[in-house]
C-alpha positions, -999 to 999 in steps of 0.1 A, spaced: 88 -514 -129 92 -507 -92 63 -495 -72 68 -473 -41 64 -490 -8 33 -476 8 49 -478 42 79 -458 30 116 -467 32 130 -487 60 132 -466 92 106 -440 80 73 -436 97 42 -451 82 18 -426 66 -2 -406 92 21 -417 121 44 -391 138 81 -399 134 95 -420 162 119 -398 182 156 -404 186 158 -386 219 136 -372 246 117 -405 248 99 -420 277 117 -452 287 109 -479 312 138 -501 322 130 -531 344 155 -545 369 174 -513 369 188 -514 405 223 -523 395 244 -542 369 231 -542 334 199 -525 343 218 -496 358 239 -493 326 208 -494 305 192 -466 325 224 -445 323 227 -450 285 191 -438 278 194 -409 302 227 -399 286 209 -400 253 185 -373 265 156 -397 274 136 -398 306 138 -431 324 115 -449 347 138 -470 369 121 -502 380 131 -523 410 118 -555 425 133 -557 460 165 -536 457 150 -502 464 182 -487 479 203 -498 449 176 -484 425 177 -451 444 215 -450 437 208 -456 400 182 -429 399 205 -404 417 233 -410 392 213 -404 360 221 -373 340 192 -350 331 160 -347 349 124 -361 349 135 -396 358 113 -416 382 116 -446 406 90 -474 404 87 -507 423 67 -538 413 69 -576 416 67 -586 380 57 -622 390 23 -606 399 3 -599 367 -16 -570 383 16 -554 394 31 -558 360 2 -540 344 2 -514 372 39 -507 365 31 -499 328 3 -476 339 25 -459 366 54 -454 342 31 -439 315 15 -415 341 48 -404 356 65 -399 322 35 -386 303 34 -416 281 58 -444 270 80 -449 240 104 -477 249 103 -507 272 134 -527 280 126 -560 297 158 -566 317 144 -579 350 151 -616 356 159 -642 382 188 -666 379 194 -690 408 213 -723 404 193 -755 404 214 -783 389 191 -813 383 214 -839 400 218 -819 432 184 -802 437 155 -817 456 122 -821 437 106 -794 458 134 -769 452 134 -778 415 97 -771 412 100 -739 431 130 -727 410 111 -734 378 80 -716 390 99 -685 400 119 -684 367 87 -688 346 68 -662 367 94 -635 365 115 -641 334 87 -653 310 53 -643 323 65 -610 338 81 -601 305 49 -612 286 25 -594 309 45 -562 310 50 -562 272 13 -565 267 5 -537 290 31 -514 275 20 -523 240 -15 -512 248 -2 -478 258 19 -475 226 -10 -485 204 -33 -460 221 -7 -433 216 -4 -441 179 32 -430 178 49 -464 175 75 -476 199 102 -501 208 104 -531 230 138 -547 237 141 -579 256 173 -590 274 177 -627 266 207 -649 269 234 -669 251 222 -697 274 190 -700 254 211 -715 226 240 -733 243 222 -745 274 229 -738 311 233 -771 330 232 -755 365 205 -730 355 182 -749 331 151 -729 340 170 -697 332 180 -709 298 146 -722 290 128 -691 300 152 -669 280 146 -691 249 109 -685 255 116 -647 258 133 -648 224 103 -666 208 79 -642 225 98 -612 211 96 -626 176 58 -632 179 53 -597 192 74 -583 164 50 -597 138 19 -588 158 29 -552 166 46 -541 134 13 -527 119 13 -503 149 49 -491 143 62 -510 173 95 -528 167 104 -557 191 139 -571 193 160 -592 217 196 -594 227 214 -626 238 244 -616 259 271 -639 271 288 -634 304 286 -598 317 308 -583 344 283 -572 370 282 -571 408 262 -603 409 289 -624 393 320 -605 406 329 -633 430 329 -658 401 352 -637 379 375 -631 409 376 -667 419 391 -699 406 367 -702 376 373 -666 365 401 -675 340 379 -702 324 350 -679 321 371 -652 303 386 -679 281 351 -687 267 356 -658 243 386 -655 220 389 -620 232 399 -634 266 374 -613 285 337 -608 293 314 -580 283 310 -548 302 274 -537 310 280 -506 289 287 -527 257 254 -544 260 236 -512 269 250 -495 237 235 -522 216 201 -519 233 202 -482 228 206 -487 191 179 -513 189 155 -488 205 164 -461 180 144 -449 149 171 -464 126 166 -499 140 130 -505 131 139 -529 102 157 -551 128 123 -560 144 122 -597 152 159 -601 154 178 -618 183 212 -601 185 241 -622 198 264 -602 221 288 -628 234 323 -620 220 322 -650 197 320 -673 227 291 -692 212 284 -692 175 250 -706 163 241 -716 128 
């Protein structure tokens, strides 16, 4: 004899908790100045959500992102996520400006080359410190601060982390980037278990190469053909393709995917 699940069917709210909205949500997107971050902000805004556009040092680019968003009620917020106080302050500022929070997308990251054979020890240590401070600790500290707001609201929520294919296949010229993204995947899975009782689903995506301004010179240069050939589709991802997946993971229907790491690499790297 089957007994009803006290939490209700997959995707339904737990008893006593308001339904998680599909639109009109309060969304914080980090690193939204350009590239994937801009595409993420645009996708949520087009969905009818209000977006807090975060920037680190690219304020002018972030202003361009903000100006191009459909709808109204969006805000611009700056913070250095390597600073734990600023990370916590960003969560508070976003919640105040938007009247609460429903979704966090941890997109901000640094990715500077530091090949072990060609990098001095001082530069190697500095690269690792910066990657850990921003990519891992910034994500962890901001996720904690946002989770506190979501718990206090009692309405559930979503946290989506932008990881990387490099966490699984390695990045020989960017080892700290790959290592911190692997840690972000593990962090997301731990948070998924810890925050599920509060109706908060946590997921990660692991994109491959994405066509953004930051890597345009590589795609246009001599290595561009080899990069595109990594995928059997013979191309790289558009930011909009990744943003569409993130938008779904942040939806009410995706709650049962909590803890997942979604590969988005065009079959360029298949893991068992």
